[in-house]
N, C-alpha and C positions, 0 to 999 in steps of 0.2 A: 844530336842531329847536326848536320852541317848546313849552315845558313847559305852556303854557296849553291846547294842543290835543292833546298827546300824553298817553295814560294814564300815571299815575304811581302807584306803590305805596310804602307806608311800609315801611322795613326797620329792624329792631332789631339792634344789635350791642353787645358788651360793651366798655366803656372802662376798662382797668386804671387804678387810682389809686395815687398815691405818697403816703406819709406824710412827715413831716419828715426822717426818716432816709434818704429816697430808696429805700425798700424797697417792693416791691409788697405791699400789705396784704391781698391775697386778696379784697378787695371790688371787684366789677366792676359798677357801676351801668349800667343800660341807656341807650344813646343811640339817637336816631332819625335816620335819613337817608332819602333817597328814591332810587328807581330808576325810570327810564322803561321803558315796555313798548312796544316797536316793534309796529306793526301788521303782521300777517302778510300779505304780498302774495298776490294770486291767482296761479294758474299762468301765465297770459300775462304778468303783471307780473314774475314771477320770471324768466322766460325773457328778457324785454327788459332787465331790470336786469343779468343775468349777461352778456348781449352787450355792454352799455355798459361794464361793468367790464373785460371782456376787452380791448375796444378802448382804453380809457383807460390800462390798465396798459402797453400797448405805446407809446401816444403820450407818456406821462409818464416813460418809462424807470423804471417802478416794479415792485416785486415784492411779493407778498402773503404774509404769514406769519400763521397762525391757530393759536390754542390749541385743545387737544382739547375744551375745554368750550363753545366757541361753537356756533352753529347749524350743523347738517350742511351746509347750502348753502355756508357760508363755509369750512368745512373742504374740501369737494370742490373748490370753485372755486380755492382756493389751490394744491392739487395739480395741478389741470387746467391751470393757467397757469404751471407751473414754480416755484411757491413751496413752502411747507412747512407741515405741521401737526405741532406738537410741544409741548414744555413751554416755559416762559418763557425759559430760558437758551439752549436750542437755537434758539429763534426769533431771539434777539438775535445769536447766533453766526452763524447762517445769513445774516441780513441784513448783518452786518459783512463776511462773505466774498463776498457776491454783488455783481456789478458794477453792479447797479441803483443809481441816485442817489436814489431815493425808496423808503422802506419803508412799506408799508401794513399796520399791525398790528391784527389782530382779537383783542382780549383786554381786559384792564383796564389802568388807567393806569400802574401800576408796570412793566408789560411794555414799554410804549412808552418809558418813561424809561430802562430798562435798554438798550434798543436804541439810544437816543440817546447814552447814556454810552459804549457801545462804538463807535458810528459818529457822532461829533459833526459830521462833515462832510456827513452825509446828512440829507435832509428825512424826518422821521418823522411820518406821519399816522395818526390813529385815527378810527373811525366816530363815537365819542362820548367826549369828554374827561371827562365826568362818570362814566364807568364806573370804579368804584373797587374796593376790597377791604376787608373788615372787619379783616384783619390789618394792613394799611397804616393804616387809620383809627385803629385801636386802639393805634398806636405812634407818637404825635406826637414830633417831633424834640426839642422842649424838655424834655419829661418823660424821654425816653430818654437825652438827654445828662446830665441830672441823675442818673439811675440809673447811668450809666457813671462819672461823676465820683465817685460814692460808693464805687466798687469799682475803683480804679486798678490793683490787682494781678491783675485778671482779663483774659483774652483775650476780646475781643468778637466773637461769632459771630452773624451775623444771617441769617435766611432770605431767599430771593429776594423774598418778598411784602412788600416794604418800600419806602419812598420813597427817592429819590436822596440826600436829606439823611441818612437813617438809614444807608444804605450807606456814605456818606462818613465816618460816625462809627465805623465798624466796622473790625475787623482782618481778618475773613474773611467772605465770602459763601458760603452753601451752598444747594443745592437738596435736595429729599428723596431724590434718587438718589445724592448724594455725601456727605450729612451724616454718616452713620455712619463712613465712612472718614476724613474730615477730623477729626472730633471724637476718634476713636480715636487718630489720629496725634498730636493735641495732648495727649491724656492721657498717651501714652507719653513725651512730652517733659516731663511734670510740670506742665503748664499747667492752671490753673483757668479755667472757662468762664463768661462772662456771655452768656446765650442770649436771643434775641428773634426774633420775637414769639410764635410758636405754642407754647402750653404743652403740648399733646398731642404734637406732634412732638418737642419738647424732652424730655418725659418718656420717650417711646419710646427716644430716643437715649441718655438717661441709663441706662435699664434695660439696654440692650444693651451699653453700653460701660463702665459703672461710673464715668464721668467725674464730677468735681466740677463741677456746673452750677447756677448761680443763674438762675432763670427769670423772664422777663417773663410776664405773665399773659394773653396774647391768645389768640384762637381764631378759626378759620374758621367762619362761620355755617352753611356747608353741612355740613362734616364733624363739627362739634360736635353736630349733631342726630341722628346715627345712634344707635340704641337697642339695647343688648345683649340685653335681655329679648325684644324683638320679633324680633331677629335669630336668637336661639336657637330661638324658635318657628318661624320661617321655615325654619330648617335641618331641623327635624323634618318639615316638609311636603315638603322636597326632600332626602331623605337621600343622594342621589348627588351633590349639588351641592358644589362647593368654594367657599370664601369668600375673596374678594380684598378687602383693606382698605388704604386709603391711611393713612399714619401720622399724618395730621392728625386722625384720629378718636380718640375717648376710649379710655382704657386697656381698659375692659371689652369694647369692640367689637374692639379689636386682639387681645385674648386669644382670640377665637373664630375668628381668621383661619387659613386654610391657607397663605396667602401675604400678606406685608405689603410694600408697595412704592410707589414713585412712579408717576406716570402711565405712564411707559415700562416700569417694573417690572411693573405690572398687565397691560399689553399682552403682555409677554414671558411672564408666568405663564400667561395664558389660552391662549397658543399652545402652550406646552410641556407643560402639565399634561394628563394623560389623564383627562378628565372630560367628561360630556355637558352639564352645567349648571354655571353659576357665579352666585353671589350677590355683587354688587359694591357695596362701600361707598366710593363717591367720587361726584363730580358726575356726574349722568346724561348730561351732554354726552359723556362717554366711551363711552356705549353705541353710538354711531354707528360709531366706529372699531373697537370690539371686535367688533361684529356683521359689519362689512365684512370684517375680516381673518379671522374665524372663522365662516364661513357654516353649518357643521354643528353649531354649539354654541348653547346657549340662555343668555342673560344676564338676570338678574333684579335689579332694584334693591333694595338693602338698605333696611329701613324707617327712616324719620326721625321717626315719631310713633306713639304707642300709639293704641288704638281710641277712647280718650276725650280725646285731645290733638290739637292742631293743630300743623302744622309752619310754621316761619318761611321756610325756603328750599325745602322739599320736594325736597331733593337737587339743586337747580339754582341756581347763583349768579345772583342777580337782576341783577348788573352785567354778567356775561358775556352775559346775555340782551339787553342793550342794543345789542349789535353787530348790524347789519342790512345787507342788500344795499343798501337805499336810502341808508343812511349811508355805505357804501363808495363808491357812485357819486357822492354829493354831494361828499365831501372830495377825490376824485380830480379832479372837474371844477373845483372852486373853490380847492383848496389850503388849505381851512380845517382847523381842528382839528389844527394842527401842535403836536407835543410840543416844549417848550423846557425845558432844564435849565440852571440857572445855570452859566455857563462856569467860575466859580471852584470849583464843586463837582466838576466832571467828573474832574480829575486825581486827587483824593482818593478819589472813588467808584470809580475804576478799580482802585485798589490791591487791595481785597479780591476784586474780580472776577477780576483777573489772577492773584492767588494761587490761587484756586480752579481757574481754567482750566489753570494750569501743573501743579497737583496732579493733576487728573483726566486730563490728557494723559499724565503720567508713569505713572499707574496703567494706562492703556489700552495703553501701549507696553512695560510691564514694567520701566520705569526706577525707580530708587530715589526715594522722596519725602522722604528724611530731611533733605536740605538745603533743602527747600522749606517747612519749618516753623520759622520764626525764633522766638526767645523774645521775646514782646512782651506788654505789659500793655494796659490799656484804651486805646483809640484816642484 
C-alpha cells in the first residue's frame, strides 16, 4: 500500500526509559508512530475479495489464521476456509501443525514472527508488515538486554507481545492464559523474575502469585485506557451485567471484574456465567466472537475515556485495524509482505517458546511440571 494515498492516523505510545543503573525509572515519555486506515470495501467488493482469497488459498496451499481483534470479515473467512481464529500462540501452533506450506497471518507483526519461529520452513505472509504493537515498540532489544544484564540473578519471563529478538533474550515466554501458572511454578522453585513488557499484566501476576518480580514499564495502548470510575458508573446502569476484564488493564479496572482472563478466558467466562449482560474490557474486536457464540446475551464495551476526555485507541488496536481483505488478496497474489526472522535468532527464540509449550501441555494432560522448570538466571 502507498502511505501517500491511504489515510494515516497518529498513534501515541509510552516508551519506558532506563537510567545508568539499567533500571526502569518510572518515566515514560510519549512517542509517536502511525497506523494506516484501510478503506472499507463496498458489499460487492467484499464478496469479490472473499472469493479471490478463497481461490488463492487453495492455489497457494495456504491457510489463514486470524486474531480475535481483527475485522470480523477476516475472522469469519479464516474459519470458513479451514483456518483458525484464536490468540497469537494458538495461531502459531495451528500454523505449525497444519500441512499448508504458506501461513497467512491476520494480526500484528510479532504474531507473524512467532509463526515463523515455530515454522521456519514455511512462508509466512501478512496483509501489512507495518502493523505493530505498543508493547513490542516499547521494549526495544538493546534497552531490554541492558536491563537483563543488570540483573543476572533473575529468570527472564516475557509476554508473547514482543519481538523475536526479545524472545531470544528470554528464558520463558508466556501468554495471558498461562502466565499465572508458569510464574507460580517459578516462584515455588525460589526463582526471582524479570518481567517484560506489560506492567499491568505483570502487576496482576505479582499480586496473584506473590512472586518477586522486577517489571519493565510497558503497556498496551488499548487496555491501558480503560477507566475504573467510568466502569463503576456503567455497572450502576447495568446492575445485572458481569464485568469481564483482560489482565493487561490497570489494577483499578481489574478490581471491578467478575472474571479476569485472556481472550480465550473471556470467551469461556461469557459462555459459562449465568448473566444476561456483560461489560467487556478488552479490544472491541472480541465483540464479534462473543456475540456469535452467545446470541442470547448482550455485550457492552467498557469505557476508555471520561466525558471530558478523548481516547487514543477507543478500545480497538489501530494496528489490528490495518488488516484488510484487500491486503490479504494482494499478498496471496504477489507473495509480498513475507515475514523474515534472522535464522541465527530462531533456535534461541524457540527455547522459551518450547518451554512454555511443554509446560502447558503437561498441565492439560495432568502430568507433573516440576521437571520442566530449570533453575536459570538471566538469559
